[in-house]
BAKOLKE-290826 format. One record per residue (C-alpha): x, y, z; chain; residue in three letters. Coordinates in nm, 2 decimals. Layout:
<nodes>
> c1 | c2 | c3 | doro | kolvex
> X | Y | Z | A | ALA
...
</nodes>
This chain:
<nodes>
> c1 | c2 | c3 | doro | kolvex
> 13.43 | 25.66 | 6.53 | A | UNK
> 13.40 | 25.37 | 6.74 | A | UNK
> 13.29 | 25.42 | 7.10 | A | UNK
> 13.55 | 25.32 | 7.32 | A | UNK
> 13.51 | 25.14 | 7.68 | A | UNK
> 13.74 | 25.40 | 7.85 | A | UNK
> 13.72 | 25.76 | 7.75 | A | UNK
> 13.75 | 25.98 | 7.59 | A | UNK
> 13.42 | 25.91 | 7.38 | A | UNK
> 13.54 | 26.17 | 7.15 | A | UNK
> 13.92 | 26.07 | 7.08 | A | UNK
> 13.98 | 26.09 | 6.73 | A | UNK
> 13.55 | 26.01 | 7.04 | A | UNK
> 13.28 | 25.93 | 7.14 | A | UNK
> 13.09 | 25.95 | 7.29 | A | UNK
> 13.04 | 25.88 | 7.22 | A | UNK
> 13.03 | 25.94 | 7.21 | A | UNK
> 13.03 | 25.84 | 7.37 | A | UNK
> 12.98 | 25.76 | 7.22 | A | UNK
> 13.08 | 25.83 | 7.44 | A | UNK
> 12.78 | 25.95 | 7.52 | A | UNK
> 12.53 | 26.19 | 7.63 | A | UNK
> 12.21 | 26.20 | 7.80 | A | UNK
> 12.14 | 26.02 | 8.11 | A | UNK
> 11.83 | 25.80 | 8.13 | A | UNK
> 11.54 | 26.02 | 8.12 | A | UNK
> 11.69 | 26.32 | 7.95 | A | UNK
> 11.70 | 26.18 | 7.59 | A | UNK
> 11.46 | 26.47 | 7.50 | A | UNK
> 11.77 | 26.69 | 7.50 | A | UNK
> 11.87 | 26.57 | 7.16 | A | UNK
> 12.11 | 26.76 | 6.95 | A | UNK
> 11.93 | 27.10 | 6.93 | A | UNK
> 12.08 | 27.28 | 7.21 | A | UNK
> 11.91 | 27.46 | 7.49 | A | UNK
> 11.68 | 27.74 | 7.55 | A | UNK
> 11.95 | 27.97 | 7.42 | A | UNK
> 11.99 | 27.81 | 7.09 | A | UNK
> 12.25 | 27.64 | 6.95 | A | UNK
> 12.61 | 27.67 | 7.09 | A | UNK
> 12.90 | 27.83 | 6.92 | A | UNK
> 13.18 | 27.59 | 6.78 | A | UNK
> 13.40 | 27.73 | 7.05 | A | UNK
> 13.15 | 27.65 | 7.34 | A | UNK
> 13.10 | 27.31 | 7.17 | A | UNK
> 13.43 | 27.22 | 7.17 | A | UNK
> 13.52 | 27.36 | 7.51 | A | UNK
> 13.22 | 27.12 | 7.62 | A | UNK
> 13.37 | 26.80 | 7.48 | A | UNK
> 13.70 | 26.87 | 7.64 | A | UNK
> 13.48 | 26.92 | 7.98 | A | UNK
> 13.32 | 26.60 | 7.91 | A | UNK
> 13.67 | 26.41 | 7.84 | A | UNK
> 13.79 | 26.56 | 8.17 | A | UNK
> 13.48 | 26.46 | 8.38 | A | UNK
> 13.47 | 26.10 | 8.23 | A | UNK
> 13.86 | 26.04 | 8.29 | A | UNK
> 13.82 | 26.13 | 8.65 | A | UNK
> 13.71 | 25.79 | 8.74 | A | UNK
> 13.85 | 25.45 | 8.66 | A | UNK
> 13.62 | 25.21 | 8.54 | A | UNK
> 13.83 | 24.92 | 8.70 | A | UNK
> 13.79 | 25.10 | 9.04 | A | UNK
> 13.41 | 25.23 | 9.04 | A | UNK
> 13.23 | 25.09 | 8.75 | A | UNK
> 12.91 | 25.24 | 8.88 | A | UNK
> 13.07 | 25.57 | 8.95 | A | UNK
> 13.22 | 25.59 | 8.62 | A | UNK
> 12.89 | 25.53 | 8.43 | A | UNK
> 12.71 | 25.77 | 8.65 | A | UNK
> 12.98 | 26.03 | 8.59 | A | UNK
> 12.96 | 25.98 | 8.21 | A | UNK
> 12.62 | 26.00 | 8.22 | A | UNK
> 12.64 | 26.33 | 8.40 | A | UNK
> 12.88 | 26.47 | 8.17 | A | UNK
> 12.68 | 26.36 | 7.87 | A | UNK
> 12.37 | 26.53 | 8.02 | A | UNK
> 12.54 | 26.84 | 8.03 | A | UNK
> 12.68 | 26.81 | 7.68 | A | UNK
> 12.34 | 26.70 | 7.54 | A | UNK
> 12.19 | 27.00 | 7.71 | A | UNK
> 12.42 | 27.22 | 7.52 | A | UNK
> 12.36 | 27.04 | 7.19 | A | UNK
> 12.56 | 27.09 | 6.88 | A | UNK
> 12.63 | 27.41 | 6.67 | A | UNK
> 12.44 | 27.54 | 6.38 | A | UNK
> 12.57 | 27.43 | 6.05 | A | UNK
> 12.67 | 27.07 | 6.15 | A | UNK
> 12.60 | 26.85 | 5.88 | A | UNK
> 12.29 | 26.62 | 5.95 | A | UNK
> 12.50 | 26.28 | 5.95 | A | UNK
> 12.72 | 26.40 | 6.21 | A | UNK
> 12.42 | 26.57 | 6.43 | A | UNK
> 12.29 | 26.23 | 6.41 | A | UNK
> 12.62 | 26.08 | 6.53 | A | UNK
> 12.57 | 26.31 | 6.82 | A | UNK
> 12.20 | 26.19 | 6.90 | A | UNK
> 12.32 | 25.81 | 6.87 | A | UNK
> 12.61 | 25.87 | 7.12 | A | UNK
> 12.37 | 26.04 | 7.37 | A | UNK
> 12.10 | 25.76 | 7.31 | A | UNK
> 12.39 | 25.50 | 7.36 | A | UNK
> 12.52 | 25.65 | 7.71 | A | UNK
> 12.14 | 25.73 | 7.82 | A | UNK
> 12.09 | 25.37 | 7.78 | A | UNK
> 12.36 | 25.25 | 8.02 | A | UNK
> 12.28 | 25.15 | 8.38 | A | UNK
> 12.51 | 25.19 | 8.65 | A | UNK
> 12.46 | 24.83 | 8.74 | A | UNK
> 12.61 | 24.73 | 8.38 | A | UNK
> 12.93 | 24.50 | 8.38 | A | UNK
> 13.24 | 24.61 | 8.20 | A | UNK
> 13.13 | 24.36 | 7.93 | A | UNK
> 12.80 | 24.57 | 7.87 | A | UNK
> 12.99 | 24.89 | 7.88 | A | UNK
> 13.23 | 24.74 | 7.62 | A | UNK
> 12.91 | 24.70 | 7.37 | A | UNK
> 12.85 | 25.09 | 7.39 | A | UNK
> 13.00 | 25.12 | 7.05 | A | UNK
> 12.83 | 24.81 | 6.89 | A | UNK
> 12.60 | 24.98 | 6.63 | A | UNK
> 12.46 | 24.89 | 6.30 | A | UNK
> 12.60 | 25.03 | 5.97 | A | UNK
> 12.41 | 25.33 | 5.94 | A | UNK
> 12.47 | 25.43 | 6.30 | A | UNK
> 12.84 | 25.38 | 6.26 | A | UNK
> 12.84 | 25.59 | 5.94 | A | UNK
> 12.69 | 25.88 | 6.16 | A | UNK
> 12.94 | 25.82 | 6.43 | A | UNK
> 13.21 | 25.83 | 6.16 | A | UNK
> 13.07 | 26.16 | 6.03 | A | UNK
> 13.04 | 26.33 | 6.37 | A | UNK
> 13.41 | 26.22 | 6.46 | A | UNK
> 13.51 | 26.37 | 6.13 | A | UNK
> 13.35 | 26.69 | 6.20 | A | UNK
> 13.50 | 26.69 | 6.55 | A | UNK
> 13.86 | 26.63 | 6.43 | A | UNK
> 13.81 | 26.93 | 6.17 | A | UNK
> 13.64 | 27.15 | 6.40 | A | UNK
> 13.83 | 27.11 | 6.74 | A | UNK
> 14.18 | 27.04 | 6.65 | A | UNK
> 14.27 | 27.08 | 7.00 | A | UNK
> 14.07 | 26.84 | 7.16 | A | UNK
> 14.24 | 26.57 | 7.35 | A | UNK
> 14.61 | 26.68 | 7.31 | A | UNK
> 14.59 | 26.90 | 7.64 | A | UNK
> 14.56 | 27.24 | 7.46 | A | UNK
> 14.28 | 27.48 | 7.47 | A | UNK
> 13.99 | 27.34 | 7.26 | A | UNK
> 13.93 | 27.59 | 7.02 | A | UNK
> 13.75 | 27.57 | 6.68 | A | UNK
> 13.97 | 27.54 | 6.36 | A | UNK
> 13.94 | 27.85 | 6.14 | A | UNK
</nodes>
């Protein structure tokens, strides 16, 4: 999964993706473990990915790049706070963490060129992002098509 400049990060993503995203600066401790309530269900995670995409799509980076980056980081923070469901393969979980870290490292003062480097990762991280993308495609088949994001059976 290559992290796109224009969302959705998890357009089959991100995410991260973003990568697109992810966790905003100072929130990288959220990780993939989920909030105080434990790991989310696949349905909750897929719904949160849909919410992430909607929120990131709400701002055009060509019109308001700082607002776009801040919005992506806010949406990623919420997704990072949720975490990934139990049973997600380790490599896909790492892809989620990479996405969160990459988005957290953005600055609202970054240029479009710097934002375009969001998906520039090493071979190991790319393998993890690909694993995450594969898992999302299987687990959240409705993501990105405007339908209700529900998990695969």
